DSSP file (Angstrom, degrees, kcal/mol; ACC not computed):
  #  RESIDUE AA STRUCTURE BP1 BP2  ACC     N-H-->O    O-->H-N    N-H-->O    O-->H-N    TCO  KAPPA ALPHA  PHI   PSI    X-CA   Y-CA   Z-CA
    1    1 A M              0   0    0      0, 0.0     2,-0.4     0, 0.0     9,-0.2   0.000 360.0 360.0 360.0 130.0   30.5  -57.9   15.1
    2    2 A L  E     -A    9   0A   0      7,-1.9     7,-2.4     2,-0.0     2,-0.5  -0.876 360.0-148.3-103.7 139.1   27.1  -56.5   14.2
    3    3 A G  E     +A    8   0A   0     -2,-0.4     2,-0.4     5,-0.2     5,-0.2  -0.949  19.9 172.5-111.7 122.0   26.2  -56.0   10.6
    4    4 A V  E >   -A    7   0A   0      3,-2.1     3,-1.8    -2,-0.5     2,-0.2  -0.946  63.8 -51.3-127.3 111.3   23.9  -53.2    9.6
    5    5 A G  T 3  S-     0   0    0     -2,-0.4     0, 0.0     1,-0.3     0, 0.0  -0.448 115.6 -29.7  63.5-127.0   23.5  -52.6    5.9
    6    6 A S  T 3  S+     0   0    0     -2,-0.2     2,-0.5    -3,-0.1    -1,-0.3   0.440 123.2  86.8 -99.7   0.9   27.0  -52.3    4.3
    7    7 A V  E <   -A    4   0A   0     -3,-1.8    -3,-2.1    14,-0.0     2,-0.5  -0.855  63.5-157.0-107.7 128.9   28.6  -50.9    7.5
    8    8 A S  E     -A    3   0A   0     -2,-0.5    12,-2.1    12,-0.4     2,-0.4  -0.858   6.2-150.6-107.2 141.4   29.9  -53.3   10.0
    9    9 A Y  E     -AB   2  19A   0     -7,-2.4    -7,-1.9    -2,-0.5     2,-0.5  -0.879   2.4-154.8-113.3 139.2   30.4  -52.3   13.6
   10   10 A V  E     - B   0  18A   0      8,-2.0     8,-1.9    -2,-0.4     2,-0.8  -0.965  14.9-135.7-120.3 129.2   32.9  -53.7   16.0
   11   11 A V  E     + B   0  17A   0     -2,-0.5     6,-0.2     6,-0.2     3,-0.1  -0.719  30.4 167.9 -85.8 106.7   32.4  -53.6   19.7
   12   12 A L        +     0   0    0     -2,-0.8     2,-0.3     4,-0.8    -1,-0.2   0.903  68.7   5.4 -83.4 -49.6   35.7  -52.4   21.3
   13   13 A H  S    S-     0   0    0      3,-0.9     3,-0.2     1,-0.0    -1,-0.1  -0.723  89.0 -93.8-127.6 175.3   34.6  -51.8   24.7
   14   14 A S  S    S+     0   0    0     -2,-0.3    -3,-0.0     1,-0.2    -1,-0.0   0.802 123.5  24.6 -65.7 -31.3   31.4  -52.3   26.4
   15   15 A D  S    S+     0   0    0     -4,-0.0     2,-0.4     2,-0.0    -1,-0.2   0.329 107.9  85.0-117.1   6.1   30.0  -48.8   25.8
   16   16 A C        -     0   0    0     -3,-0.2    -3,-0.9     2,-0.0    -4,-0.8  -0.926  51.9-169.4-109.0 134.1   32.1  -47.8   22.6
   17   17 A I  E     -B   11   0A   0     -2,-0.4     2,-0.3    -6,-0.2    -6,-0.2  -0.992   8.1-165.9-118.7 121.7   31.1  -48.7   19.0
   18   18 A A  E     -B   10   0A   0     -8,-1.9    -8,-2.0    -2,-0.4     2,-0.4  -0.831  19.0-123.1-108.5 145.2   33.7  -48.1   16.4
   19   19 A K  E     -B    9   0A   0     -2,-0.3     2,-0.4   -10,-0.2   -10,-0.2  -0.713  19.6-136.1 -86.7 134.6   33.0  -48.0   12.6
   20   20 A R        -     0   0    0    -12,-2.1     2,-0.6    -2,-0.4   -12,-0.4  -0.736  22.9-121.6 -80.8 138.3   34.9  -50.4   10.4
   21   21 A R        -     0   0    0     -2,-0.4     2,-0.3   -14,-0.1     8,-0.1  -0.684  23.5-154.1 -90.3 119.9   36.2  -48.8    7.3
   22   22 A D    >   -     0   0    0     -2,-0.6     3,-0.8     1,-0.1     6,-0.2  -0.677  16.7-135.8 -87.1 145.6   35.0  -50.5    4.1
   23   23 A V  T 3  S+     0   0    0     -2,-0.3     4,-0.3     1,-0.2     5,-0.2   0.839  99.9  67.2 -67.5 -31.7   37.1  -50.3    0.9
   24   24 A G  T 3  S+     0   0    0      2,-0.1    -1,-0.2     3,-0.1     2,-0.1   0.669  85.8  85.9 -65.8 -19.7   33.9  -49.6   -1.2
   25   25 A Q  S X  S-     0   0    0     -3,-0.8     2,-1.2     1,-0.1     3,-1.0  -0.412 103.6 -77.5 -82.1 164.0   33.3  -46.3    0.4
   26   26 A N  G >  S-     0   0    0      3,-0.4     3,-1.6     1,-0.3    -1,-0.1  -0.415 105.8 -33.9 -64.0  94.2   34.9  -43.0   -0.7
   27   27 A G  G 3  S-     0   0    0     -2,-1.2    -1,-0.3    -4,-0.3     3,-0.1   0.726 111.4 -65.0  63.6  21.5   38.4  -43.4    0.7
   28   28 A G  G <  S+     0   0    0     -3,-1.0     2,-0.4     1,-0.3    -1,-0.3   0.577 105.2 128.9  82.7   7.9   37.1  -45.2    3.6
   29   29 A M    <   -     0   0    0     -3,-1.6     2,-0.5    -8,-0.1    -3,-0.4  -0.798  46.2-150.1-101.3 136.9   35.2  -42.1    4.8
   30   30 A Y        +     0   0    0     -2,-0.4     2,-0.4    -5,-0.1   -11,-0.0  -0.928  17.3 175.0-115.5 128.5   31.5  -42.5    5.7
   31   31 A I        -     0   0    0     -2,-0.5    -2,-0.0     3,-0.0     5,-0.0  -1.000  31.8-120.2-131.1 128.2   28.9  -39.7    5.3
   32   32 A S     >  -     0   0    0     -2,-0.4     4,-1.7     1,-0.1     5,-0.1  -0.212  20.8-119.1 -65.6 157.1   25.2  -40.3    6.0
   33   33 A P  H  > S+     0   0    0      0, 0.0     4,-2.4     0, 0.0     5,-0.2   0.856 115.5  58.3 -64.2 -35.5   22.7  -39.7    3.1
   34   34 A E  H  > S+     0   0    0      2,-0.2     4,-2.1     1,-0.2     5,-0.2   0.899 105.9  47.4 -57.4 -45.4   21.1  -37.0    5.4
   35   35 A A  H  > S+     0   0    0      2,-0.2     4,-2.2     1,-0.2    -1,-0.2   0.872 112.3  48.4 -69.1 -37.9   24.3  -35.0    5.7
   36   36 A I  H  X S+     0   0    0     -4,-1.7     4,-2.5     2,-0.2     5,-0.2   0.886 113.1  48.6 -72.4 -36.7   24.9  -35.2    1.9
   37   37 A T  H  X S+     0   0    0     -4,-2.4     4,-2.2     2,-0.2    -2,-0.2   0.890 110.7  50.8 -63.2 -40.4   21.3  -34.0    1.3
   38   38 A T  H  X S+     0   0    0     -4,-2.1     4,-2.9     2,-0.2     5,-0.2   0.932 113.4  45.3 -70.5 -46.1   21.7  -31.2    3.8
   39   39 A I  H  X S+     0   0    0     -4,-2.2     4,-2.4     1,-0.2     5,-0.2   0.935 114.2  47.9 -66.4 -45.5   25.0  -30.0    2.1
   40   40 A V  H  X S+     0   0    0     -4,-2.5     4,-2.0     2,-0.2    -1,-0.2   0.888 113.4  47.4 -58.7 -41.5   23.7  -30.3   -1.4
   41   41 A G  H  X S+     0   0    0     -4,-2.2     4,-2.6    -5,-0.2     5,-0.2   0.937 111.4  51.5 -67.2 -45.2   20.5  -28.4   -0.4
   42   42 A T  H  X S+     0   0    0     -4,-2.9     4,-2.6     1,-0.2    -2,-0.2   0.956 111.3  47.2 -54.2 -53.3   22.5  -25.7    1.4
   43   43 A V  H  X S+     0   0    0     -4,-2.4     4,-2.3     1,-0.2    -1,-0.2   0.859 111.4  51.5 -58.7 -39.2   24.7  -25.2   -1.7
   44   44 A T  H  X S+     0   0    0     -4,-2.0     4,-2.2     2,-0.2    -1,-0.2   0.910 109.5  49.0 -63.1 -45.1   21.7  -25.0   -3.9
   45   45 A V  H  X S+     0   0    0     -4,-2.6     4,-2.5     2,-0.2    -2,-0.2   0.886 111.2  51.0 -66.0 -39.2   20.1  -22.4   -1.8
   46   46 A I  H  X S+     0   0    0     -4,-2.6     4,-2.9    -5,-0.2     5,-0.2   0.947 110.6  48.1 -58.8 -51.3   23.3  -20.3   -1.8
   47   47 A F  H  X S+     0   0    0     -4,-2.3     4,-2.2     1,-0.2    -2,-0.2   0.859 110.2  51.9 -62.1 -34.0   23.5  -20.5   -5.5
   48   48 A A  H  X S+     0   0    0     -4,-2.2     4,-2.3     2,-0.2    -2,-0.2   0.939 111.1  47.4 -63.1 -47.7   19.9  -19.5   -5.9
   49   49 A I  H  X S+     0   0    0     -4,-2.5     4,-2.0     2,-0.2    -2,-0.2   0.939 114.0  47.3 -59.8 -47.0   20.4  -16.4   -3.6
   50   50 A L  H  X S+     0   0    0     -4,-2.9     4,-2.7     1,-0.2    -1,-0.2   0.909 111.2  51.3 -60.2 -42.4   23.6  -15.4   -5.5
   51   51 A G  H  X S+     0   0    0     -4,-2.2     4,-2.4     1,-0.2    -1,-0.2   0.878 110.2  49.7 -67.2 -35.6   21.8  -15.9   -8.8
   52   52 A G  H  X S+     0   0    0     -4,-2.3     4,-2.0     2,-0.2    -1,-0.2   0.851 110.4  49.7 -66.5 -33.5   18.9  -13.6   -7.6
   53   53 A C  H  X S+     0   0    0     -4,-2.0     4,-2.5     2,-0.2    -2,-0.2   0.901 112.1  48.1 -69.4 -41.7   21.4  -11.0   -6.5
   54   54 A V  H  X S+     0   0    0     -4,-2.7     4,-2.7     2,-0.2    -2,-0.2   0.940 112.6  48.0 -62.9 -47.8   23.1  -11.1   -9.9
   55   55 A W  H  X S+     0   0    0     -4,-2.4     4,-2.4     1,-0.2    -2,-0.2   0.902 114.6  47.3 -62.9 -38.4   19.7  -10.8  -11.7
   56   56 A F  H  X S+     0   0    0     -4,-2.0     4,-2.6     2,-0.2    -1,-0.2   0.914 112.0  48.5 -68.7 -38.9   18.8   -7.9   -9.4
   57   57 A D  H  X S+     0   0    0     -4,-2.5     4,-2.6     2,-0.2    -2,-0.2   0.913 111.7  51.5 -66.8 -41.5   22.1   -6.2  -10.0
   58   58 A H  H  X S+     0   0    0     -4,-2.7     4,-2.1     2,-0.2    -2,-0.2   0.953 111.7  46.9 -60.9 -50.4   21.7   -6.7  -13.8
   59   59 A R  H  X S+     0   0    0     -4,-2.4     4,-2.0     1,-0.2    -2,-0.2   0.934 113.6  46.7 -61.1 -45.7   18.2   -5.1  -13.7
   60   60 A I  H  X S+     0   0    0     -4,-2.6     4,-2.3     1,-0.2    -1,-0.2   0.878 109.0  55.5 -68.8 -33.0   19.3   -2.2  -11.6
   61   61 A G  H  X S+     0   0    0     -4,-2.6     4,-1.8     2,-0.2    -1,-0.2   0.857 107.6  49.2 -65.2 -35.2   22.2   -1.6  -13.9
   62   62 A N  H  X S+     0   0    0     -4,-2.1     4,-1.8     2,-0.2    -1,-0.2   0.876 112.3  48.8 -68.1 -36.0   19.9   -1.4  -16.9
   63   63 A V  H  < S+     0   0    0     -4,-2.0    -2,-0.2     1,-0.2    -1,-0.2   0.894 112.1  47.2 -67.9 -43.0   17.7    1.0  -15.1
   64   64 A E  H  < S+     0   0    0     -4,-2.3    -2,-0.2    -5,-0.2    -1,-0.2   0.850 111.8  50.9 -69.7 -34.5   20.7    3.2  -14.1
   65   65 A R  H  < S+     0   0    0     -4,-1.8    -2,-0.2     1,-0.3    -1,-0.2   0.889 125.2  24.7 -70.4 -39.1   22.2    3.2  -17.7
   66   66 A N  S  X S+     0   0    0     -4,-1.8     4,-0.7    -5,-0.1    -1,-0.3  -0.570  71.2 147.4-123.0  68.2   19.0    4.2  -19.4
   67   67 A P  H  > S+     0   0    0      0, 0.0     4,-0.8     0, 0.0    -1,-0.1   0.826  76.7  44.3 -74.5 -29.9   16.9    6.1  -16.8
   68   68 A G  H  > S+     0   0    0      2,-0.2     4,-2.4     1,-0.2     5,-0.2   0.634  96.3  73.8 -92.1  -9.4   15.3    8.4  -19.3
   69   69 A T  H  > S+     0   0    0     -3,-0.2     4,-1.9     2,-0.2    -1,-0.2   0.945 101.8  41.2 -64.5 -50.2   14.5    5.9  -22.1
   70   70 A R  H  X S+     0   0    0     -4,-0.7     4,-2.0     1,-0.2    -1,-0.2   0.925 114.7  51.4 -68.5 -44.7   11.6    4.4  -20.3
   71   71 A M  H  X S+     0   0    0     -4,-0.8     4,-3.1     1,-0.2     5,-0.2   0.854 107.5  53.6 -59.1 -36.7   10.3    7.7  -19.0
   72   72 A K  H  X S+     0   0    0     -4,-2.4     4,-3.0     1,-0.2     5,-0.3   0.944 109.6  48.1 -64.2 -42.1   10.4    9.2  -22.5
   73   73 A G  H  X S+     0   0    0     -4,-1.9     4,-1.8     1,-0.2    -2,-0.2   0.906 113.3  48.1 -63.2 -40.4    8.3    6.3  -23.8
   74   74 A V  H  X S+     0   0    0     -4,-2.0     4,-2.5     2,-0.2    -1,-0.2   0.882 112.3  48.2 -67.7 -40.0    5.9    6.7  -20.9
   75   75 A N  H  X S+     0   0    0     -4,-3.1     4,-2.5     1,-0.2    -2,-0.2   0.925 111.0  50.2 -67.9 -39.9    5.6   10.5  -21.4
   76   76 A A  H  X S+     0   0    0     -4,-3.0     4,-2.3    -5,-0.2    -1,-0.2   0.885 111.5  49.3 -67.0 -34.3    5.0   10.1  -25.1
   77   77 A N  H  X S+     0   0    0     -4,-1.8     4,-2.5    -5,-0.3    -2,-0.2   0.955 113.8  46.2 -63.8 -47.8    2.2    7.5  -24.4
   78   78 A I  H  X S+     0   0    0     -4,-2.5     4,-2.0     1,-0.2    -2,-0.2   0.863 111.4  51.2 -66.1 -33.9    0.7    9.8  -21.9
   79   79 A D  H  X S+     0   0    0     -4,-2.5     4,-2.8     2,-0.2     5,-0.2   0.933 110.7  49.2 -61.8 -49.8    0.9   12.8  -24.2
   80   80 A A  H  X S+     0   0    0     -4,-2.3     4,-2.1     1,-0.2    -2,-0.2   0.898 111.8  48.3 -64.5 -39.7   -0.7   10.9  -27.1
   81   81 A R  H  X S+     0   0    0     -4,-2.5     4,-2.1     2,-0.2    -1,-0.2   0.862 112.0  48.7 -66.2 -36.6   -3.5    9.7  -24.9
   82   82 A L  H  X S+     0   0    0     -4,-2.0     4,-2.9     2,-0.2    -2,-0.2   0.935 111.9  49.5 -69.7 -44.7   -4.2   13.2  -23.5
   83   83 A D  H  X S+     0   0    0     -4,-2.8     4,-2.3     1,-0.2    -2,-0.2   0.879 111.8  48.1 -59.3 -40.2   -4.2   14.6  -27.0
   84   84 A D  H  X S+     0   0    0     -4,-2.1     4,-2.6    -5,-0.2    -1,-0.2   0.924 113.0  48.0 -63.8 -45.7   -6.6   12.0  -28.1
   85   85 A F  H  X S+     0   0    0     -4,-2.1     4,-2.6     1,-0.2     5,-0.2   0.885 111.0  51.8 -63.9 -41.9   -8.8   12.6  -25.1
   86   86 A Q  H  X S+     0   0    0     -4,-2.9     4,-2.6     2,-0.2    -1,-0.2   0.913 110.4  48.7 -65.0 -42.8   -8.7   16.4  -25.7
   87   87 A D  H  X S+     0   0    0     -4,-2.3     4,-2.4     2,-0.2     5,-0.2   0.946 114.0  44.5 -58.4 -50.0   -9.7   16.0  -29.3
   88   88 A K  H  X S+     0   0    0     -4,-2.6     4,-1.7     1,-0.2    -2,-0.2   0.889 115.3  46.9 -66.0 -39.3  -12.6   13.8  -28.5
   89   89 A S  H  X S+     0   0    0     -4,-2.6     4,-2.9     2,-0.2    -1,-0.2   0.906 112.2  51.4 -69.4 -40.1  -13.8   15.9  -25.6
   90   90 A G  H  X S+     0   0    0     -4,-2.6     4,-2.4     1,-0.2    -2,-0.2   0.891 109.7  48.4 -69.9 -35.5  -13.5   19.0  -27.7
   91   91 A A  H  X S+     0   0    0     -4,-2.4     4,-2.3    -5,-0.2    -1,-0.2   0.867 112.5  49.8 -65.7 -36.1  -15.5   17.5  -30.5
   92   92 A R  H  X S+     0   0    0     -4,-1.7     4,-2.2    -5,-0.2    -2,-0.2   0.908 111.3  48.4 -72.1 -39.9  -18.1   16.4  -28.0
   93   93 A V  H  X S+     0   0    0     -4,-2.9     4,-2.6     2,-0.2    -2,-0.2   0.914 110.8  51.9 -60.0 -44.1  -18.3   19.9  -26.4
   94   94 A D  H  X S+     0   0    0     -4,-2.4     4,-2.5    -5,-0.2    -2,-0.2   0.920 109.1  49.2 -59.0 -46.4  -18.6   21.4  -29.8
   95   95 A G  H  X S+     0   0    0     -4,-2.3     4,-2.5     1,-0.2    -1,-0.2   0.910 112.8  47.0 -59.0 -44.9  -21.5   19.2  -30.7
   96   96 A V  H  X S+     0   0    0     -4,-2.2     4,-2.7     1,-0.2    -1,-0.2   0.891 110.3  53.1 -64.4 -37.4  -23.3   20.0  -27.4
   97   97 A E  H  X S+     0   0    0     -4,-2.6     4,-2.5     2,-0.2     5,-0.2   0.920 110.2  48.6 -65.0 -43.9  -22.7   23.7  -28.0
   98   98 A R  H  X S+     0   0    0     -4,-2.5     4,-2.4     2,-0.2     5,-0.2   0.952 113.9  45.4 -59.2 -49.1  -24.2   23.4  -31.5
   99   99 A N  H  X S+     0   0    0     -4,-2.5     4,-2.4     1,-0.2    -2,-0.2   0.934 114.8  47.3 -64.2 -43.7  -27.2   21.6  -30.2
  100  100 A L  H  X S+     0   0    0     -4,-2.7     4,-1.9     1,-0.2    -1,-0.2   0.821 110.8  50.9 -64.6 -34.5  -27.7   23.9  -27.3
  101  101 A G  H  X S+     0   0    0     -4,-2.5     4,-2.0    -5,-0.2    -1,-0.2   0.853 109.0  52.0 -70.1 -36.2  -27.3   26.9  -29.5
  102  102 A A  H  X S+     0   0    0     -4,-2.4     4,-2.3    -5,-0.2    -2,-0.2   0.951 111.2  49.9 -65.3 -48.3  -30.0   25.5  -32.0
  103  103 A R  H  X S+     0   0    0     -4,-2.4     4,-2.4     1,-0.2    -2,-0.2   0.889 109.3  48.9 -58.1 -43.0  -32.3   25.0  -29.0
  104  104 A I  H  X S+     0   0    0     -4,-1.9     4,-2.4     2,-0.2    -1,-0.2   0.855 110.9  49.8 -68.8 -33.2  -31.9   28.4  -27.7
  105  105 A D  H  X S+     0   0    0     -4,-2.0     4,-2.3     2,-0.2    -2,-0.2   0.875 109.8  51.8 -63.5 -40.0  -32.5   30.0  -31.1
  106  106 A K  H  X S+     0   0    0     -4,-2.3     4,-2.2     2,-0.2    -2,-0.2   0.919 111.7  46.8 -63.6 -44.5  -35.6   27.9  -31.4
  107  107 A V  H  X S+     0   0    0     -4,-2.4     4,-1.9     2,-0.2    -2,-0.2   0.910 111.3  51.5 -61.4 -44.2  -36.8   29.1  -27.9
  108  108 A A  H  X S+     0   0    0     -4,-2.4     4,-1.8     1,-0.2    -2,-0.2   0.923 110.8  48.3 -66.2 -42.7  -36.0   32.7  -28.8
  109  109 A D  H  X S+     0   0    0     -4,-2.3     4,-2.1     1,-0.2    -1,-0.2   0.882 112.7  48.3 -63.6 -38.7  -38.1   32.4  -32.1
  110  110 A E  H  X S+     0   0    0     -4,-2.2     4,-1.8     1,-0.2    -1,-0.2   0.838 108.3  54.8 -74.1 -27.1  -41.0   30.9  -30.2
  111  111 A L  H  X S+     0   0    0     -4,-1.9     4,-2.5     2,-0.2    -2,-0.2   0.890 107.2  50.1 -67.7 -41.4  -40.8   33.7  -27.6
  112  112 A V  H  X S+     0   0    0     -4,-1.8     4,-2.2     2,-0.2    -2,-0.2   0.907 110.1  50.7 -63.3 -44.1  -41.1   36.3  -30.3
  113  113 A E  H  X S+     0   0    0     -4,-2.1     4,-2.4     2,-0.2    -2,-0.2   0.880 110.7  48.8 -61.9 -36.2  -44.2   34.4  -31.7
  114  114 A V  H  X S+     0   0    0     -4,-1.8     4,-2.5     2,-0.2     5,-0.2   0.919 110.9  51.1 -69.1 -43.3  -45.7   34.4  -28.1
  115  115 A K  H  X S+     0   0    0     -4,-2.5     4,-2.2     1,-0.2    -2,-0.2   0.934 111.5  46.8 -56.3 -47.0  -45.0   38.1  -27.8
  116  116 A V  H  X S+     0   0    0     -4,-2.2     4,-2.1     1,-0.2    -2,-0.2   0.893 112.0  50.9 -64.5 -41.8  -46.7   38.8  -31.2
  117  117 A A  H  X S+     0   0    0     -4,-2.4     4,-2.1     1,-0.2    -1,-0.2   0.894 110.9  48.5 -62.9 -39.6  -49.7   36.6  -30.2
  118  118 A I  H  X S+     0   0    0     -4,-2.5     4,-2.4     1,-0.2     5,-0.2   0.901 110.8  50.8 -67.3 -40.5  -50.1   38.4  -26.9
  119  119 A A  H  X S+     0   0    0     -4,-2.2     4,-2.0    -5,-0.2    -2,-0.2   0.876 108.7  51.4 -60.8 -39.9  -50.0   41.8  -28.7
  120  120 A R  H  < S+     0   0    0     -4,-2.1    -1,-0.2     2,-0.2    -2,-0.2   0.894 110.8  49.1 -64.2 -43.0  -52.6   40.7  -31.1
  121  121 A I  H  < S+     0   0    0     -4,-2.1    -2,-0.2     1,-0.2    -1,-0.2   0.928 114.7  43.5 -66.9 -42.0  -54.9   39.6  -28.3
  122  122 A E  H  < S-     0   0    0     -4,-2.4    -1,-0.2    -5,-0.1    -2,-0.2   0.825  98.7-163.5 -72.7 -30.5  -54.5   42.8  -26.4
  123  123 A G     <  -     0   0    0     -4,-2.0    -1,-0.1    -5,-0.2    -2,-0.1  -0.236  37.9 -31.3  75.9-169.6  -54.8   44.9  -29.6
  124  124 A Q  S    S-     0   0    0      1,-0.1     2,-0.1    -4,-0.1    -4,-0.0  -0.510  76.3 -92.3 -83.2 148.3  -53.9   48.5  -29.9
  125  125 A P        -     0   0    0      0, 0.0     2,-0.4     0, 0.0    -1,-0.1  -0.359  43.0-123.6 -60.9 134.6  -54.1   50.8  -27.0
  126  126 A R        -     0   0    0     -2,-0.1     2,-0.6    -3,-0.1    -3,-0.0  -0.626  14.3-144.3 -80.0 133.3  -57.4   52.6  -26.8
  127  127 A H        -     0   0    0     -2,-0.4     2,-0.6     2,-0.0    -1,-0.0  -0.861  13.0-148.1 -97.1 121.7  -57.4   56.3  -26.8
  128  128 A H        -     0   0    0     -2,-0.6     2,-0.7     2,-0.0    -2,-0.0  -0.747   8.3-164.2 -89.6 127.8  -60.1   57.7  -24.6
  129  129 A V        -     0   0    0     -2,-0.6     2,-0.5     2,-0.0    -2,-0.0  -0.948  10.9-154.6-111.5 116.4  -61.4   60.9  -25.8
  130  130 A S        -     0   0    0     -2,-0.7     2,-0.5     2,-0.0    -2,-0.0  -0.723   1.4-152.1 -93.0 134.8  -63.3   62.4  -23.1
  131  131 A T              0   0    0     -2,-0.5    -2,-0.0     1,-0.1     0, 0.0  -0.845 360.0 360.0-105.4 141.6  -66.1   64.9  -23.8
  132  132 A R              0   0    0     -2,-0.5    -1,-0.1     0, 0.0    -2,-0.0   0.421 360.0 360.0-107.9 360.0  -67.0   67.5  -21.4
């Protein structure tokens, strides 16, 4: 008999090794810790995948039940932002238009003054009276 850990081996034949059943093991059945770890890991991965599928189904179910609710909220948000942008840009354009109108009026007044100054420099047209 060879003793390794808590498991004892009996040599039955020259090339065959049989495991002796200890009463301390689960019903006399021996499973290696690696096999238990593999089984527990596999079961854990399967439960994780199933949980992900259930979560995904729940998310898709909520979207299918209320498809318009989220879109209405998004549309209202976009409409509010566009209205705000339109108000701001309209006020800005109005301000630019006022400033530009005032500048154009100022240039027009200056142009009239320049025309008057040129007319004064040139004076009245001279009438030539020719004597024969």
